[in-house]
VOGU-3710 file (C-alpha; in Angstrom, 3 decimals, decimal comma):
1> mcscisemdn> 15,961/11,613/-13,576  14,714/14,105/-11,190  14,956/14,202/-7,450  11,553/14,915/-6,419  11,334/11,618/-4,184  14,426/12,376/-2,164  13,050/16,445/-1,858  9,734/14,724/-0,713  11,005/12,923/1,483  13,690/15,411/3,526
11> vlrehntclv> 10,096/17,932/4,044  8,083/14,802/5,049  10,684/13,681/7,534  9,943/17,069/9,642  6,413/14,890/10,052  7,416/11,435/10,696  6,030/9,813/7,438  7,989/9,309/3,888  6,571/8,713/0,352  5,679/5,055/-0,741
21> ttlfrnpqvv> 8,050/4,108/-3,617  8,648/0,666/-4,952  10,906/-1,701/-3,709  12,744/-3,358/-6,936  13,224/-1,076/-9,380  16,169/1,100/-10,021  15,647/4,573/-9,901  12,707/3,917/-7,113  9,077/5,051/-8,496  6,084/6,403/-6,675
31> avrtdkintr> 3,663/3,599/-5,080  0,280/4,983/-4,903  -1,514/3,087/-1,948  -5,404/2,160/-2,063  -7,727/0,402/-0,197  -10,142/-1,807/-0,307  -13,933/-0,706/-0,819  -15,838/-3,937/0,398  -13,962/-5,875/2,623  -15,854/-9,090/2,122
41> vrkgpatvia> -13,945/-9,931/-1,068  -10,967/-11,669/-0,459  -9,003/-9,942/-3,241  -6,225/-7,680/-1,632  -5,806/-3,430/-2,647  -4,198/-2,777/-5,629  -0,654/-0,624/-5,679  -1,009/2,138/-8,495  3,168/2,629/-9,924  3,553/5,939/-11,114
51> sfcpfcgeky> 5,096/6,373/-14,894  5,322/9,570/-14,535  7,274/12,387/-11,225  3,233/12,962/-9,584  5,913/16,280/-8,957  7,219/17,869/-11,817  5,662/15,420/-14,263  8,729/14,417/-16,024  8,595/10,713/-17,742  10,129/7,938/-15,482
61> pehaakatap> 12,400/5,844/-17,609  11,228/2,322/-18,808  11,371/-0,673/-17,336  11,455/-3,809/-18,568  8,660/-5,495/-16,202  7,930/-9,006/-16,437  4,447/-10,357/-16,373  3,276/-11,664/-13,139  0,295/-13,561/-12,237  -1,371/-12,575/-8,394
71> isdkeg> -0,881/-14,955/-5,606  -3,797/-16,875/-5,422  -5,777/-18,204/-1,985  -4,999/-21,263/-1,094  -7,342/-22,228/1,550  -7,061/-25,882/3,586
//
């Protein structure tokens, strides 16, 4: 496993910022934040999880992902 995330975070610390990474995956991998195009749509923006390191190209280890259902908006 590469150490690109921690190396980039060390460089970005000088700019008071850090990479957004996954919270529940070990090792942590880069998560790409997205923004909504149409703000009238209630569905929130998606998060893209990288399967390869975006800096060096090394493939992240396979992770046994559990299928999850989206959280539904409950009105009322």
